[in-house]
C-alpha positions in Angstrom: -47.5 0.6 -2.6 -44.7 0.3 -5.0 -46.2 3.5 -6.6 -46.4 5.6 -3.6 -42.8 4.6 -2.6 -41.6 5.5 -6.3 -43.4 8.9 -6.1 -41.9 9.8 -2.5 -38.5 8.9 -3.9 -38.9 11.0 -7.0 -40.0 13.9 -4.8 -37.1 13.6 -2.5 -34.6 13.4 -5.3 -36.2 16.4 -6.9 -36.3 18.5 -3.7 -32.5 17.8 -3.2 -31.2 18.0 -7.0 -33.0 21.4 -8.0 -31.1 23.7 -5.4 -27.8 22.0 -6.2 -28.4 22.5 -10.0 -29.5 26.2 -9.4 -26.3 27.2 -7.5 -23.9 27.3 -10.4 -26.4 29.4 -12.5 -26.5 31.9 -9.7 -22.8 32.1 -9.4 -22.2 32.7 -13.1 -24.8 35.5 -12.9 -22.9 37.1 -10.4 -19.3 37.1 -11.7 -19.7 39.7 -14.5 -20.7 42.4 -12.1 -17.2 42.2 -10.3 -15.8 42.9 -13.5 -17.6 46.0 -14.4 -14.6 48.4 -13.5 -13.1 50.1 -16.3 -9.7 51.5 -17.0 -9.0 55.2 -17.3 -6.0 56.9 -18.8 -3.7 59.1 -16.8 -3.2 62.5 -18.8 0.1 63.1 -17.1 2.0 59.8 -17.5 -0.4 58.3 -20.0 -0.7 55.0 -18.2 -4.0 53.2 -17.6 -5.4 52.8 -14.1 -8.5 51.1 -12.7 -11.0 53.6 -12.1 -11.7 52.3 -8.6 -7.9 52.5 -7.5 -7.4 56.0 -9.4 -6.9 59.4 -7.8 -9.6 61.6 -9.1 -9.4 65.2 -9.5 -11.3 68.2 -11.3 -10.0 70.4 -14.0 -11.6 72.6 -16.6 -12.6 69.8 -18.7 -14.3 67.8 -15.9 -13.1 64.9 -13.8 -9.8 63.4 -14.4 -8.1 60.1 -13.1 -4.5 59.8 -12.1 -2.4 56.8 -11.3 -0.9 58.6 -8.0 -1.0 62.0 -6.0 2.2 63.1 -7.7 0.7 63.0 -11.3 -2.6 64.9 -9.9 -0.1 67.5 -8.3 1.8 67.9 -11.6 -1.6 68.4 -13.7 -2.9 70.9 -11.5 -0.1 73.3 -11.4 
């Protein structure tokens, strides 16, 4: 009878602890994907801007990224 109770206790403890122990591992894997945005250099004022917040424009050399619409206007003409 003691063996059955001990096995039941072990099963309950494992089923409760395993999900709790996996949660920090899952969060640690997701965090670096949020930091994947890179810095780009504005060709007009030479400042660095996060690509997702930059104003993009196309020139003869391909895509360019700017810190503001004012810099994009100055670059185009």
